[in-house]
C-alpha positions as CSV (number, residue, x, y, z in Angstrom):
1,M,-16.0,19.0,-5.3
2,A,-14.0,16.6,-7.6
3,D,-11.0,18.8,-7.3
4,S,-11.0,19.1,-3.6
5,L,-11.4,15.5,-3.1
6,G,-8.6,14.6,-5.5
7,G,-6.2,17.1,-3.8
8,A,-6.9,15.7,-0.4
9,L,-6.0,12.4,-1.7
10,V,-2.7,13.6,-3.5
11,V,-2.0,15.1,-0.2
12,L,-3.3,11.8,1.7
13,F,-0.7,9.9,-0.5
14,V,2.3,11.9,0.3
15,V,1.5,11.9,3.8
16,W,0.8,8.4,4.1
17,N,3.3,6.8,2.0
18,G,5.8,8.9,3.7
19,W,5.3,7.6,6.9
20,A,5.1,4.1,5.5
21,L,8.8,4.5,3.7
22,F,9.8,6.1,7.0
23,L,9.3,3.0,9.1
24,F,10.4,0.7,6.2
25,A,14.1,3.2,6.7
26,R,13.7,3.2,10.5
27,H,13.4,-0.6,11.0
28,G,16.1,-1.4,8.3
29,T,14.4,-3.7,6.2
30,G,14.4,-3.5,2.5
31,L,11.7,-2.0,0.2
32,M,12.9,-3.0,-3.2
33,P,13.0,-6.4,-4.6
34,G,16.6,-7.9,-4.4
35,Q,16.8,-6.4,-0.7
36,P,16.6,-7.7,2.6
37,T,13.7,-8.3,4.3
38,T,14.6,-8.4,7.5
39,T,11.3,-7.3,9.7
40,I,7.6,-7.4,9.5
41,V,6.8,-3.4,10.2
42,Q,4.2,-3.4,12.4
43,T,3.8,0.0,13.7
44,G,2.1,3.1,11.8
45,P,0.0,2.8,9.1
46,Y,1.2,-1.0,9.1
47,R,-1.1,-1.6,12.3
48,V,-4.2,-1.0,10.0
49,S,-3.3,-2.0,6.6
50,R,-0.9,-5.1,5.8
51,N,-0.1,-3.0,2.6
52,P,0.0,0.8,3.5
53,L,2.1,1.7,0.2
54,Y,-0.6,0.1,-2.0
55,V,-3.4,1.8,-0.7
56,G,-1.5,5.1,-0.9
57,L,-0.6,4.5,-4.6
58,L,-4.4,3.8,-5.4
59,A,-5.3,7.0,-3.5
60,L,-3.0,9.0,-5.6
61,Y,-4.2,7.0,-8.5
62,L,-7.7,7.8,-7.7
63,G,-6.9,11.7,-6.6
64,L,-5.0,11.8,-10.1
65,A,-8.2,10.6,-12.0
66,L,-10.4,13.3,-10.1
67,L,-7.8,16.0,-10.7
68,I,-7.3,15.8,-14.5
69,P,-10.5,14.7,-14.6
70,T,-10.4,11.7,-16.9
71,F,-13.3,9.6,-17.2
72,W,-11.5,6.3,-18.1
73,G,-9.3,6.9,-15.3
74,L,-12.0,6.2,-13.0
75,V,-13.7,3.5,-15.1
76,L,-10.2,1.5,-14.7
77,F,-9.6,2.2,-11.3
78,P,-11.1,-1.5,-10.3
79,V,-8.7,-2.7,-12.5
80,A,-6.0,-0.9,-11.1
81,V,-7.2,-2.2,-7.6
82,L,-7.2,-5.5,-8.9
83,L,-3.7,-5.7,-11.0
84,T,-2.5,-4.5,-7.6
85,L,-4.0,-7.2,-5.9
86,W,-2.7,-10.2,-8.1
87,G,0.8,-8.9,-9.6
88,S,1.8,-7.1,-6.1
89,I,0.2,-8.4,-2.8
90,L,-0.6,-11.8,-3.5
91,P,3.1,-12.9,-4.5
92,E,3.8,-10.4,-1.6
93,E,2.0,-12.3,0.6
94,R,3.3,-15.9,-0.2
95,F,7.0,-14.4,0.2
96,L,6.4,-13.3,3.6
97,H,5.0,-16.1,4.7
98,E,7.5,-18.0,3.2
99,Q,9.7,-15.7,5.2
100,F,8.6,-15.4,8.4
101,G,6.2,-18.4,8.9
102,A,4.0,-18.3,11.9
103,D,4.9,-14.3,12.6
104,Y,3.7,-13.0,9.5
105,D,0.5,-15.5,9.9
106,E,-0.3,-14.2,13.4
107,Y,0.0,-10.6,11.8
108,A,-1.8,-11.3,8.6
109,R,-4.9,-12.3,10.9
110,R,-4.8,-9.2,13.0
111,V,-4.4,-6.8,10.4
112,R,-6.5,-6.2,7.2
113,R,-4.8,-6.3,3.6
114,W,-6.2,-3.2,2.6
115,L,-7.9,-0.7,5.3
């Protein structure tokens, strides 16, 4: 059971994050720090999550923890979620608010942070 769920989460990561990355490229906006952020992508997985890449990475983390299997990987999953929130998502939300103002605020009201 854990192998099947773990494998499904890894496949979900590949498809979900591949789709999200494709949309970044299609809209010509930066992904990495230092690259220009020119638009708020609001299509595809960005319609249901403001952070689909992080959701996908956490799905990968959980999938690998189930496939290996590792007790500590599962126990520390909430720590990974909190580190992602505090270390990446909250700073990015501040940046996007400063960059896009009311447009980002409206998007943030419409679309959930996670799912």
